[in-house]
N, C-alpha and C positions, 0 to 999 in steps of 0.2 A: 463546672467540670470542663476540662480541656477537650475540645472537639477537633479531630483531625480533618483531613480532606483528601480527595482523590485528585491527582494532577495528571492528565493525559498529555504527554510531552512528545511533540513531533520531532523525529530524529533527522528529517531531511532525506535525501535520496540514497545516502549510504556512506558518505565520508564525514568523519568527525568534524572537520573544519568547515563543513557546510551547515552545521547546526547553528541556531541562534545563540547569542550570549546567554539569554535567559534559560534555554534548554540545557546548555553546558553547566551553568551554575546549579540548577536544580538536580541534575543527574549526579554531579560530584558530591553534593551535600546529602543526598537521599540516604535514609537508613532502611527504607522498605521499598523494594523495586520489583514490580510485576511486569511480565512480558509474555506474549503469545509465542507458541512454538508447536511444531509438529512433534508427536511422540517419537522419542529416540533421536531427535535433532537438537543442536544447541539453540537454534532460533536465530533468524536474521537480525532482529532487534538487539538481541544480546551480543551478537558478533560486533555490531556497530559500536557498542559502548565498551568494548574490551579495553581494560586498563584505566577506565574512568571511574568505576564504582568505588565508594568508600570501603575500606577494609572491613568495617563492621556492618556493612549493608546486608540485610536479609533479603534473599531473592525468592520470588514466587513465580516459577514457570507455569504458565497456564497452557496445558497441553490439549490441543483440539481432539475431540473424540473421533472426528472424521475429517478428511480433507478431500482427496480425490478417489477414495475407495468405493464410494457409491455415487450415483448421479444426483445432482441437485434437484432433479425432478422427483426423486424417490421421497415419499413422505417421511421416511426414517431420517433423512438428512436434516430436515428442519427440526424434527423432534429432538434429535441428538444435540444439535447446536443450541437449541433453545434451552435444554436442560443444562448444558455446559455454561451458558451465559448466566442463567439463574443461579447456579451453584457459586460461580465466582462473584456475582453481585453480592451474595450473602457473605462470602468470605472477606471481601474487601470492605464491605460496610461494617463488619465486625471489627476490623482493624481500626477503621475510622472512629468507631464507638469507644475504642480504648485510647483515643487521643493521638493516633498515629497518622502521619502524612504518608501517603503511598504514591510513588511516581510510577505511572504505567507507561512503558516505552512503546512508541508507535512509529513504525516506519513511515516515511513521507510526512503527510499531514493527518492528524487524528480524525478530521472531519471529511476526508476524501477517500471513500471506499475502504476505510480501515475497520478492523475488528473492534477497536475501542468504541466506535459509535454505538454498538449493541450494548456495551456496558453503560455508556453514558445515558442512554435512553432509560435504562432500568434504575440507575443510581440517582438521577436527578429527582429532587423532592425527598429523597431519603437522607442524603449526606451532602456536604459541600463538594462541588466538583468544579475544577478549573481545567482549561485547555490552553496549551501553548502551541501555536501553529508552527508548521515546518514547511520547508521547500518540498514540493511534490516530486515524486519520482519522474513524472512526465516532463517537468521542467528540467530536471537533471538530464533526461534523455535528449530533449531537443537542443539543449546547450552543448551536449557531447557531439552533435552533428556539425556544429559551427554555423548553423543557419537559423534565421528566425522562423518560427512556426507559423506566424501570421503577418500579413501586411495589410494596411489600409482597412478595407471593409470585409476582409475575410471572415467567414464563419468557421469557428473551430468546433468540431464534434469529438466528444470523448465517449468511446463505446467499449463494451466488454466483449472479448472473444467468445464468451459463453453464450452470447445471443444466438438465436436460430440463424442459419446460413442466409435465408432470404432477407431477414431483417438487417443483418450485417451488410449484405450487398447493397441494399437500398441506402443505408446511411453512408457507406463509403462513396457511393455514386453521387449523393445529393449534397455533399459538403465541400467546402474549399480546402480546409486543413483538417487533419485527422490524427487522433491518438487512439490506439487500441491497446487495452491492458488485459491482464489475466490470460495470457496466451497459452503457455505450456503445451498440453496435449491438443489444444485446439488449433495448432498451426496449420495442419492440412485444410481444415474448414476455412480458416481465415485466408489462406492462399487462394482457394477457389473463389471466395467472395471478392477479393481484390481483383482477380482476373475477370470475373463476371462484370465488375464495375468499370473495367477498362483502364485500371490505374496501376498495372504491374510495374511500369518503368518509373513510377514516382515513389514507391514504397520502400522504406528502410526499416530494418529490424535492429533495435538497440538492446543488447543484453548486458545486465549488471551495470547500468548507467551510474557513473561516479563511484563505482566500487572496484576493488581489485578484479581483474579479468574483464574489464569493460571491452565490448566488441560491437562494431558497427558493420552491418552487412546488408547489401541490397536484398530485398525479399526474395528475388528470383534465385539467389545463391544460398539461401538459408537452409539449414538442416530441417528434416521433417519433424524433429522434436526439439524444443527450445526450453530454456529455464523458465520457471514461473515468473521470475523477476526479469521479464523482457517486455519491451514496448514497441509497437509498430507505429511509425510516423509517416504521414504524407504532409509535406510542407505546403502552405498556402502560397499563392503567387499573385496576390491582389495588388490594389492600387498603390503606386509609389510616386513621390514628388519628382 
């Protein structure tokens, strides 16, 4: 019996020409394409591949039951998302059992803070699963600044703006180079943490890196609310020959 597979495909930071050749080939040939999105929205992953999908491709939008409506600390948040991933694990596994290959579109890299990781953990051992890496969003962001993010022995820290403020402050203060992701409504907290760490004049905010509407702003001049797809950067200034 023919057995299909799940293929998590990294789309890179947002521009079609920054995808790998392998990702481009798989996406254009796919007959079954799944992607995550917020209810009522087309989805960032789907937007990136606009015009690439085969005319006969069947699409499976996986709509989150919750995003920012309730706090991540609320037990309902984990319960709702756990049920969501379990449901889609079953649906995708059923397609594979029918001999279908399913391409799951993943912004950035599938194994870097992406939703696909939660499907991967559940599907492995049930069905064949493959992963195609992609350029991360943070790489797209620091490239947009025109400056290297690290030099010599610089230590790079990647943090989430969802961390408690004191923890954010500590990590910002104690690293050479910094990337902060998942900003959105957390920008006021992040701004306070950067100030407390004494690094206001070093911080840049990159919105929609490598996408239409890309914008670079010193943190001190940034709005109080910023898109979810925004990244804060502090460039390292380490050893150079």
